[in-house]
N, C-alpha and C positions, 0 to 999 in steps of 0.2 A: 354052057348051061350049068352043068353038074360042077364045075369049078366055082361058078358064082355062088351056087347054093351052098357049097361046103364052106366057102370064105364067109357068107352071112351067119351059119351056124357057128363058126369059130368066134366072130365077133360078138354075138349074143352071149356066149360062154365066157369070154373075157369080161364083158360087162358085169355079169352074176358074180364072178369071183371078186372083183374090184368091190363091188357093194357090198358084199358080205365080209370082206376084211376091214372095210371101214366102219362096220356098225357096232364094233366092240366098244363099250364105255367102261369107266372106272369101275372098282369092286366087283367086277366079273358079272356086270349086267349087260344085256344085248338090247339096247333101246335105239329109238330114233336119234340121229345125230342132231344135237342140240346146241346153242350157242348161249349158255348160261350169262347172266349179267356179271360184268367184272367189278372189281373194288371201286372203280371210278364212276360207274353208272348208276343211275337211279333205278330202283325197283319198278317194274312195270305198274302204271298207274290203273290198268284196266284189271283189277285183281278180280277175274271172273271166275277163279276157283273158289269153293265155300271155305271161308276162315272160321274159326271158333266154334268147331264142332263137325265140320267137314260136309262131305255130300254122299248120301247113301248111293248114289249112282243108280237109281231104280230104273233109269229111262237107257242104260247101257253105255251112255256117253264115257269116253275116256277123261275123266276129270281133269287129271294132271296135264293133259296135252300130249304126253309123249306115248309111244306105243310100249304096251307092258308085255314085252318078249323076255322074261326072266327066265331064260335057259342057261343056268349057271354051270353047264357041264364043261365049259372051257375058261378058264380064267385069262384075264389079260395079263400078257407077258412076253415071252420070246417067239411066240408064234407056234409052238409045238405042243400047246394046251397045258403048260405049265408055266406058274408064276415066274418071273424073273428071280434070281437069287437076290435076297435083300442086301441092301449096302450098309446094314447097321450091324452092331455086336450085342447080342443080348446081355443083359446083366447076369452075373454068376447066380443070382438068386433063382433063376429061371432054368437053370441048366437041367435038362432031361425031361422037361416038360413037353408033352408032345403038340405038334402044330393043331390048331383049331380055327377053322373058318367057318362062317355062318352057313347053315343051310336054309334053302328056300323056305321050309315050312316054320322056320324060327322067326321070319320077319313079321312083325306085328304091324307095321306101317311102311307102306311102298308109295312114296309121293307120286310115281307114275299112275297111281290109282286115286289121286287125290289125297286130302286130309283124311283124319280118323274121328269119328263121333265120340271115341274114348279119350280124347286129346282135346285141350284147349289152349288158345293164346292168352296170355296175361295182357291185361289192358287198364291203363288209367291210373296206376299208382306206382310207387317207387319203394324199393327195398331199404332206401337209405343208406347210412354208414358208408361204405366205400363205393356203393352204386351210384354213379353220377348220371342217372338217366331215368326216365319214367317209361314204363313197358306199354308199349302201343301195338294194337292188333294191326295197325296199318303199317307198321314197320316190317311186316312179313307179308309173303306172297308164296302160293304154289303154283308154279308154271313150268310148262315143258318137262314135267316129271321131277321137277327140283323143287324144294323148300327152300327160300331165300329168307334170312334175317338180317337186319341192318341196323347199324348205329348211325345217326345222322343229327345234324344240328336241328334244333327245335327251339325257335325264338332265342331267348337268352341261354337255354339249357340244352339238352341232348334227348333224343328218344332211342329206345333199345328194343329188343323183342326176345320174348321167352315162350317156349312151346312146353307144355307139362301134361302128364297123364292125369286123370281124373281118379283113377285107382292105385293102389299100392302092389309091389311086387317083393318078393322075398328072395332067397338065395338062388342063383343061376348065372346063366351067361347072357351078358348084355353087350350089344355091338351096334355100330353105327357106320354109314358110309359117308363122309363128310369132306368137306373143303374149307378150312378156316380163313377167317378176315386176316388181310396182311395190314396191319395199321398199328403203330405205337399207340399204347395206351388203351387197347381194345382187347377184350376176352372172347374167345369162341369155345363152347364147351358140349359135352355130352356127360350126364351125370345122374346119380340117384340121391334122393333126398326126403329126409323126413324133419320136423320139427315137434312131432307128437308121438310117443310121450317125451322123447329126447332128441336132441339134435344128433342125426346119423347121416352120412354123406360119403360117397364114393365118386371120384372126379376123374374125368380125363378133359384137361384143358389145354388150350392153345393160346399163347401170349403173341398178339399181333407184331410185337417189335422183333420176333425170332421164330418164325414158322419153320424153321428146320429142327425144332425141338418140341416135345410134348411133355407136359407136367401131369403127373399122377399123384393122387393124393387121397387120404380118407380122414374123416371125423367120427370119432366115436363118443357120444355123450357130451357133444361139443368141444372135444379135445382134438385138436390137429397137430401140426408140426411133424407129418409125416410125408411131406412132399419128396417126389423123386423126379429129377428132370432127366429125360431120355433123349439122346441124340438120335435122329432119325435117319440122316444121310441124306436127305432129300428135302426140298421145300414143299410143306404140305399144303400151301395156298395154291399151288400149280396145277393140282390134279387130285381127283377122288381117292381116298384111301379107306380100308377097313381098319377101325380102331374098336377094342373090346375089353372088357374085363370079366372074369370068372369068379363070383363072391360065393365062398363056403364059410363055413363056422370057423374053419382053421386056417384060412388064408385068402388073399386076393390075387390073381395072376392076371396081369394086363397083357394084352397083345397087339401087334401091329401086322397089318395084312397076314393075319394067320399064325404069326410066329410069337410064342411066348418071349416076353422081353424083361419082365420083372414081376417079383413076388414079393408081397408083404405077408408075413405071418404073425399069427397069434402069439404073444408072449405074456408071461407074467407081469411086465411091466406095461404093456399096450394091448388092449383088447381090441377086437375088431367090431364094426358095425354088426348089428343082429337084428334089427328092427325093419320091417317092411317098408319100402320107401317109393317115392314117386319117381317115374322116368321123367327126366327134364333135359332141356337143351336152351342155351340162351346165348345172346351177343350182348356185350355191355361195355361200357367205358367206366374207369374208375376215377376216384378223386383222392388225394391224401396218400397214394400208394404208387408214386412213381417209381421209387426204388425196384417195386415188383413189376409192375405193367410197362413202364417207362412213360414219359409224358405223352399226351394225347396229340397226335399229329392231326390237326384239324384239316390240312390240305389233303389228306387221304379220305375224307369223309364224303359221301357215305361209305362206310367199311361193310361188307357183306360176307356172312358165312352161308354155306350152300350144304342141302343134305339131301341124299336120295333116298335111304331107308334107314331104319333102326330095328333092332330085334330083341327078342327076350325069349330064353329056353330055361325053364325051372330046373333046378337041381335034381338029378336022379337019385341023390343020397337020401 
């Protein structure tokens, strides 16, 4: 009998260890195991989580559907509590810049807790120009702790999705845990933007034609041509990773999984953005820009990008 009792105790212990080991999700989050929609399947039709303003969650329900166990004491990686060594090589401009991962208290939207009343989905209009889609609130959903945004066919045209803050934010550290859409002709993004009093913008963009690279860019008073394409060494569409930029008056540093990979500095020829901006993310398809985005692959639609959380920490300067 004692031997049987010891055997049962050992079996229960093994089950606990296996369950804990499989609970680790991307970007250092410990969440329920979820199977997010792939780029080939439609978003859930039962969008039971509140869109366009979120849910105050006053009744204590976990709106996003996933368990909010954000204990980021151990990062996903090699099993010893340390992230895997990155497979990419930072640009020389980032030499000597310390690693910088997002802290829990810096996350301003965790989709495991639903949407936010401080952010809205764009709905019912188009930006025109190179944007070949109409923003639709129903092209987005928050489910199982993940916010998904898609580009899909809509009659003779296309529908895309955009999520934006109501307020504006200034110098500081901005980051996102995301997985971009893999589809030629489609862009998945996280960025800051304002068109008042001038057009300023700072970008993290993924081109669906090649999700093994990420494009960094900024605009100052409407002037761009500051793109830098960084080789990731992995396919970003396959898993969640953390992407970030630290914006100050004298430079912008971009990060991948906490590692500084590129820095753009202010020069006498090129100023940096200086105006407070909205926090934005969108998924869209282009027109007239095939040389940049590639031709749209209609066979891969709907193309879906997914987001777990994003963060902002104001500059201490």
